[in-house]
N, C-alpha and C positions, 0 to 999 in steps of 0.2 A: 463564568464558563472556564473550563479548566484550558491551560495552553496545549500545545503539543508536547513541550520538555516535560510536563506533568502526567501527559497520558502515556510517554513512553516509558516513564518509571513505573506505573501501574502496571502495564503490561506483566504477564508472567515471565518469568526468568528464560524459560525455553522459546519464547515468540521475541525476546530482545535482539536475538542476532539476526542480522539481514544477510541473507545467502543473495549473492549476486551471480551473473554470468557476464563473459565478454561478448562484444558484437561478432567476433571470429569464431565462437566456437560453434558447434552444429546444432541444429534444432531439438536434436534426438537426446542431446547431452541436458539442456535445458530441461526437456519433458522429463529424462529422469532424476535429474536434481530437483523437480518440483515433486515429482511424487517421494522421493527418498526424504524430503524435508517437509511434505504433506502441505503443502502451499499451493497458493494458486496462480503465482506470477513472481517474477524475478526483476529485479532492476539490473539493467544491461550498464556494465561501468568499466568504460575504456580509459585508462592512465589517471586512475583515481577520479572520473569525472561520471556522473550520471548521464548518459545520452539517451534511452529510452528506458520501454518497461515491456518483456514480454512475458504473455499472459496464456493459460488455456485458451481462453477466449481465440488470442490471434493464431494460436496453433489452431483450432478449429475454421477459423473463417479465410486463413491465408495459406493454410497447407494441405489440409483435407478436403475441402471445397475445391481447390486448383489443382489437385493430383500430384504433389509434390513430395519429395521424398525428405522424411526427416534426418537422415543420415547423412544428405549430400547438400541439404540449405543452412547457410548460416544465421545464426539468430537475427541479424543485422537487417537481413530481408523482410522478417514479419514481424521485429518489434515495433513497438508505438513511439513515433518519434515526432517531434521535438516533444520531450519530457516535461510535463510541468509538476514544479517540487514547491516543498512549504519550506519555512525557517520553523526551529523551536520556538518562537515568539507566538505564533499563529493561535490562536482560539481553534477550539474545535467546532465551534458554530462555524468559522470563518473556511476551516477544511471542508465541512459538508457543504458548505454553498459553491467553493468550488469544485468539488468531486460532482453535485448535481450537474451545475452549468455546463460542465464539461464532458459528463456522462463519463466519468472515472471510477474503477472500482479498488484501485490504488494508487497511493500518493505518497511519493520518495519523500524523505527529511532530508535537508541539506543543513548544515551547518558551518560556515566556515569554507565552503566548496568542497566538503565532505559528507559523503551519506551517513547519516546517523541512524535511520531508521525508517521502516516502512508501513505506514497504515493503511488498513482496509477500510471498505466503509463497514464492516461489523464492527470496527474498535470504536469508530465514532457514532455509531449508532448506539453500542453498548453502552457508552459514556453519556450519552444524552438521554438517555433511558434512566439511569443511576439519576443524574441530575436530576430528572423530574419528578423521581421517586423521592429524592431527598425534599426537593421542595413542597411537595404535597405533605408529606411526613411533617415539616416546619408549620405548614399552614392547619393543618389539625392540630396540631398542640396550640396554635395561638388561639383557634376559635375555643379550644376547650381552656385556654388560661393556664396553660401550664408555663 
């Protein structure tokens, strides 16, 4: 199975850049950034360290349902923390297990204390399907004697 480093290299160039937000910024700014970048979550970074993740789900559950104002509420009030991160050496399979066990949809990738990427459950599922398709193709060739 591929490592996180290999998977990050394969991601389309437009999806390699990680967009972040500070915990002191307002939720409205986070929503605008997610909409502008067409992403469902943003890592929350303070002083170069990942301190949480804020997602559309956090907004729906912790803002709308509680009647809060997104213009007056800081990201720190609704972000998911503490954050679970992985290193670039982890396998796709290990990341899927972490995300499944922890009920996560987004997983920040950290190397030497710095954020280097963000994996979504979709990224991992796409890779797992590609690996299975490749294995099936190899087995079919083996059966045919090629």
